[in-house]
C-alpha positions in Angstrom: 149.5 -212.1 50.1 152.6 -212.3 47.9 154.2 -215.8 48.1 157.9 -215.2 48.0 158.4 -218.9 47.0 156.6 -218.6 44.0 159.4 -217.5 41.8 161.4 -220.2 42.7 158.8 -222.9 41.4 157.7 -221.1 38.2 159.6 -222.4 35.3 159.5 -219.1 33.6 161.7 -217.4 36.2 164.5 -219.3 34.7 164.2 -217.9 31.3 167.3 -215.6 31.8 169.5 -218.5 31.7 169.3 -219.4 27.9 168.9 -215.7 27.2 171.8 -214.8 29.1 174.0 -217.3 27.3 172.7 -216.1 24.0 173.9 -212.6 24.8 177.5 -213.9 25.9 177.6 -216.0 22.6 177.1 -212.9 20.6 180.3 -211.2 21.9 182.0 -214.3 20.2 181.8 -212.9 16.9 183.1 -209.2 17.2 185.7 -210.6 20.0 188.8 -210.9 17.6 188.2 -207.5 16.2 188.0 -206.1 19.7 191.4 -207.5 20.4 192.9 -205.0 17.9 192.9 -202.0 19.8 193.8 -203.8 22.9 196.9 -205.0 21.4 197.9 -202.0 19.2 197.2 -199.2 21.8 199.8 -198.4 24.6 198.9 -198.8 28.0 199.1 -201.1 31.0 197.0 -204.4 31.3 194.0 -202.4 32.9 194.1 -200.0 30.0 194.3 -202.5 27.6 191.1 -204.1 29.1 189.4 -201.0 28.8 190.1 -200.7 25.3 189.2 -204.1 24.5 185.7 -203.5 26.4 185.3 -200.3 24.7 185.5 -201.6 21.4 183.5 -204.6 22.0 180.6 -202.5 23.2 181.1 -200.2 20.0 180.8 -203.3 17.7 178.0 -204.8 19.5 176.2 -201.7 19.2 176.9 -201.3 15.5 175.7 -204.9 15.0 172.4 -203.7 16.3 171.6 -200.8 13.9 170.6 -202.8 10.8 167.0 -202.5 10.2 166.4 -206.5 10.4 167.9 -206.7 13.8 164.8 -205.2 15.4 162.9 -207.9 14.1 165.2 -210.7 15.1 165.5 -209.1 18.5 161.6 -209.1 19.0 161.4 -212.9 18.0 164.1 -213.9 20.3 162.6 -212.2 23.3 158.9 -213.3 22.4 160.2 -216.9 22.1 162.8 -217.0 25.1 161.5 -214.7 27.4 157.9 -214.9 26.9 157.0 -211.3 26.0 154.6 -210.3 23.7 156.0 -207.4 21.7 154.4 -206.8 18.4 156.5 -207.0 15.3 156.5 -204.2 13.0 154.8 -204.6 9.7 156.9 -206.8 7.2 157.8 -204.1 4.8 157.8 -201.1 7.3 160.7 -198.8 7.1 162.7 -198.8 10.3 163.5 -195.1 11.5 166.8 -194.4 12.8 165.4 -193.6 16.4 164.3 -197.5 16.4 167.6 -198.5 15.1 169.3 -196.9 17.9 167.0 -198.4 20.4 167.7 -201.8 18.7 171.2 -201.2 19.3 170.9 -200.3 22.8 168.9 -203.3 23.5 171.7 -205.6 22.0 174.3 -204.0 24.1 172.3 -204.1 27.2 171.4 -207.9 26.5 175.1 -208.9 26.0 176.1 -206.9 29.3 173.2 -208.4 31.4 174.6 -211.9 30.1 178.2 -211.5 31.2 177.0 -209.8 34.6 174.7 -212.7 35.1 177.5 -215.4 34.2 179.9 -213.5 36.8 177.3 -213.1 39.3 176.3 -216.8 39.0 179.9 -218.0 39.5 180.4 -215.6 42.2 177.4 -217.1 44.1 178.1 -220.8 43.2 181.1 -220.6 45.4 178.9 -221.0 48.4 177.4 -224.4 46.9 181.0 -225.6 46.2 181.6 -225.7 49.9 178.7 -228.1 50.2 179.8 -230.2 47.2 183.5 -230.5 48.9 182.1 -231.6 52.1 179.7 -234.2 50.4 182.8 -235.6 48.6 184.6 -236.4 51.9 186.1 -232.9 52.6 189.4 -232.6 54.3 191.2 -231.1 51.6 191.8 -227.0 51.6 190.1 -225.0 49.0 191.2 -221.4 48.2 188.4 -218.7 48.6 189.6 -215.0 48.0 193.1 -215.8 48.7 192.1 -217.7 52.2 192.6 -221.4 52.7 189.4 -223.1 53.9 189.5 -226.6 55.1 186.1 -228.5 55.0 186.2 -231.3 57.8 184.6 -234.4 57.0 181.4 -235.6 59.0 179.5 -233.6 61.3 182.2 -231.1 61.8 181.6 -229.6 58.2 177.9 -229.9 58.2 177.9 -226.1 58.4 178.2 -226.1 54.7 174.5 -227.3 54.0 172.8 -224.4 55.1 175.1 -222.3 53.2 174.6 -224.1 50.0 171.1 -224.2 50.5 171.0 -220.4 51.1 173.2 -219.9 48.0 170.9 -222.0 45.7 167.9 -219.9 46.9 169.9 -216.7 46.3 171.0 -217.9 42.7 167.2 -218.6 42.1 166.1 -215.1 43.1 169.0 -213.5 41.0 167.9 -215.6 38.1 164.2 -214.8 38.4 165.3 -211.1 38.7 167.6 -211.2 35.8 164.6 -212.5 33.6 162.6 -209.7 34.7 165.5 -207.3 33.9 165.8 -208.9 30.4 162.0 -208.7 29.9 161.8 -205.1 30.8 164.7 -203.9 28.7 163.4 -205.9 25.7 159.7 -204.1 26.0 161.3 -200.8 26.7 163.8 -201.1 23.7 162.1 -203.1 21.3 158.7 -202.2 21.9 156.7 -199.9 19.8 157.3 -196.2 20.1 155.1 -193.5 20.7 154.8 -192.8 16.9 154.2 -196.4 16.3 151.6 -196.7 19.0 149.6 -193.7 17.4 150.1 -195.3 14.0 148.6 -198.5 15.2 145.8 -196.7 17.1 144.9 -195.1 13.7 145.0 -198.4 11.7 142.6 -199.7 14.4 140.5 -196.8 14.2 140.2 -197.1 10.5 139.4 -200.8 10.8 136.5 -200.2 13.2 135.4 -197.6 11.0 135.4 -199.6 8.0 133.2 -202.4 9.9 130.8 -199.7 11.0 130.6 -198.5 7.5 129.8 -202.3 6.2 127.4 -202.6 9.2 125.6 -199.4 8.0 125.6 -200.6 4.3 124.0 -204.0 5.3 121.6 -202.4 7.6 120.5 -199.9 4.9 120.5 -202.1 1.7 119.1 -205.3 3.2 116.8 -203.6 5.8 115.3 -201.5 2.9 114.7 -204.7 0.9 113.0 -206.5 3.6 110.8 -203.8 4.6 109.7 -203.2 1.1 109.6 -207.1 0.3 107.2 -207.5 3.4 104.9 -204.8 2.5 104.8 -206.1 -1.2 104.3 -209.7 0.0 101.5 -208.8 2.5 99.7 -206.8 -0.2 100.1 -209.7 -2.8 98.6 -212.1 -0.3 95.5 -210.1 -0.2 95.1 -209.5 -3.7 96.2 -213.4 -5.0 92.5 -214.2 -5.9 91.1 -210.7 -7.1 94.0 -209.0 -9.0 96.6 -211.6 -10.1 98.2 -208.9 -12.4 99.1 -206.8 -9.1 100.5 -210.0 -7.5 102.7 -210.8 -10.5 103.9 -207.1 -10.5 104.5 -207.3 -6.8 106.6 -210.4 -7.1 108.6 -209.2 -10.1 109.2 -206.0 -7.7 110.3 -208.3 -4.6 112.6 -210.2 -7.2 114.3 -207.0 -8.4 114.8 -205.8 -4.9 116.3 -208.9 -3.9 118.7 -209.1 -6.8 119.9 -205.4 -5.8 120.2 -206.5 -2.1 122.3 -209.6 -3.2 124.8 -207.3 -5.0 125.3 -205.0 -2.0 125.6 -208.4 -0.1 128.1 -209.6 -2.4 130.1 -206.6 -2.2 130.0 -206.4 1.7 131.2 -209.8 2.3 133.9 -209.3 -0.6 135.4 -206.6 1.6 135.3 -208.9 4.7 137.2 -211.5 2.6 139.6 -208.8 1.3 138.6 -209.9 -2.1 140.3 -207.4 -4.3 137.9 -208.5 -7.3 134.9 -207.4 -5.4 133.4 -204.0 -7.0 131.1 -201.8 -5.1 127.6 -201.5 -6.7 127.2 -198.1 -8.4 124.4 -196.7 -6.3 123.7 -193.1 -7.2 121.1 -190.5 -6.1 119.2 -190.6 -9.5 118.3 -194.2 -8.8 116.2 -192.9 -5.7 113.2 -193.0 -8.3 113.6 -197.0 -8.4 113.3 -197.2 -4.6 110.1 -195.1 -4.8 108.7 -197.1 -7.6 109.2 -200.3 -5.7 107.5 -199.0 -2.7 104.7 -198.0 -4.8 104.5 -201.4 -6.3 103.8 -202.8 -2.6 101.0 -200.6 -2.0 102.7 -197.7 -0.5 102.0 -194.1 -1.5 105.1 -192.1 -2.4 105.2 -188.5 -3.5 108.9 -188.5 -4.8 110.5 -185.4 -6.4 114.1 -184.6 -7.4 115.2 -181.1 -8.5 118.7 -180.0 -9.5 121.5 -181.4 -11.3 121.9 -184.9 -9.3 123.9 -186.4 -11.9 126.8 -183.9 -11.6 127.1 -184.9 -7.9 130.5 -186.3 -6.9 130.3 -190.3 -6.8 130.8 -190.6 -2.9 128.3 -187.8 -2.2 125.9 -189.5 -4.6 126.3 -192.9 -3.2 125.7 -191.6 0.5 123.0 -189.3 -0.5 121.2 -192.7 -1.9 121.8 -194.5 1.2 120.4 -191.6 3.3 117.3 -191.5 1.2 117.0 -195.5 1.3 117.3 -195.6 5.2 114.9 -192.6 5.5 112.2 -194.3 3.3 112.6 -197.7 5.0 112.0 -196.0 8.4 108.9 -194.4 7.0 107.5 -197.4 5.5 108.2 -199.4 8.7 106.9 -197.0 11.3 104.6 -194.8 9.5 100.6 -194.6 9.8 99.0 -195.5 6.5 99.3 -192.6 4.3 101.3 -190.7 1.7 105.2 -190.5 2.3 106.7 -187.3 0.8 110.3 -187.6 -0.3 111.8 -184.2 -1.5 115.4 -184.3 -2.8 117.0 -180.9 -4.0 120.4 -180.3 -5.4 120.9 -176.5 -4.7 123.8 -174.3 -5.6 125.8 -174.9 -2.2 123.9 -177.7 -0.4 122.2 -181.0 -0.9 118.7 -181.0 0.8 116.7 -184.3 1.6 113.3 -184.0 3.2 111.1 -187.2 3.9 107.9 -186.8 5.6 105.3 -189.6 6.8 102.2 -189.4 8.9 102.2 -190.1 12.5 99.1 -192.1 14.4 98.9 -189.2 17.0 100.6 -185.7 17.3 101.7 -186.6 20.9 103.1 -189.9 20.0 106.2 -190.3 18.1 107.2 -193.6 16.6 109.6 -196.0 18.0 112.9 -195.4 16.1 114.9 -197.7 17.9 117.8 -199.8 16.3 120.3 -198.5 14.3 118.4 -196.5 11.6 118.4 -193.2 13.0 121.9 -193.4 14.4 123.4 -194.9 11.4 121.8 -191.9 9.2 123.4 -189.6 11.9 126.9 -191.1 11.3 126.4 -190.8 7.6 125.5 -187.3 7.8 128.0 -186.1 10.2 130.7 -187.9 8.0 129.6 -185.8 5.2 129.7 -182.6 7.4 126.0 -182.0 7.3 123.3 -181.7 9.5 120.1 -184.0 10.2 116.9 -183.0 12.2 114.5 -185.7 12.8 111.3 -185.3 14.7 107.6 -184.5 14.9 106.5 -181.5 12.7 106.5 -178.3 14.6 103.4 -176.8 12.8 100.9 -179.1 14.6 100.3 -181.4 12.0 100.7 -185.3 12.9 103.8 -185.7 11.0 107.3 -187.1 11.4 109.9 -185.1 9.4 113.3 -186.0 8.5 115.7 -183.3 7.3 119.1 -183.4 6.0 121.2 -180.9 4.8 124.7 -181.5 3.3 127.2 -178.8 2.0 128.2 -179.2 -1.5 131.6 -177.1 -1.3 133.7 -179.7 0.7 132.7 -182.4 -2.0 133.3 -180.4 -5.1 
């Protein structure tokens, strides 16, 4: 149930008072100039008043056209009215459509300020009757040309309910004008449709960047942890019998960790908006290093790269490296012990990546939960490619991941 007295006890309802006074004060600046046409142009008193008011409105509107006026209006509205209008970017160019809206807001602000002042003075006359009675009454006062005498004592007590009613009406009027000021500010100073679209694009780019960073961390750190875990487990079994293999595994773990730290430093630099942070150069031809590290941990990797991989565009080469890295990580994490086949072919019109690993049983597919496969799908779709992942269709207990990326759109 709506409480009708709530606007009367809320301090924010009376924000229209200082804001309206500010609007009135603004007109004091162009007032001397607005008197010029009122004095020079011929006509009676009414006509001269109209000339002056039109000149005043024109001058106030022109004052709202400069670009900084919009930012000033937003600041005052947010501070004095409690609105939450988003300010434009610091160095954004203010279009003329927004300038006209700012001019309209300034004109509405000043007009509402004067209307509120006049209406407040009119309504306050009802409270004046109570003040006269409280002062002893007896003296006649003129109201709209009529002489009204307030009798002292009980005879003039009728002014009390009128005064109370007047105060309540004034409170509601102030609350209503606060809403009018807020609505006009949001409507005329708030972001336009084009600005909202631009802001939405900025947010979308921001989320896309965050998702990309999450994929980078998942792929690089996840791969390193997977291979390091396998190598550490193998080293623990061989620590007594094959110390040379153990030292080799530890060296591979160190090398993988250094590479992961480079990726981590890059991602953290982007999160800090560190301009000095450079992205590590990961290229498709470095997939051989991934395969070698996995072999050092005891995994059986059958890797083959054909075609001019060194001639691929840098962006495509880096993304292809991540695709192979994530696919190999998933294979090492979920595969049944056995050889993992990695085939990368740079063809005339496409880049084809195929990773095959054994399954425990043909009827059982490995648990591919988490961010691995969805992250791969996002990468491939961003490159306008296709990804197919699932059990082999030829009856063998294998899991096959095949990615095909067209090269024409990346040349």
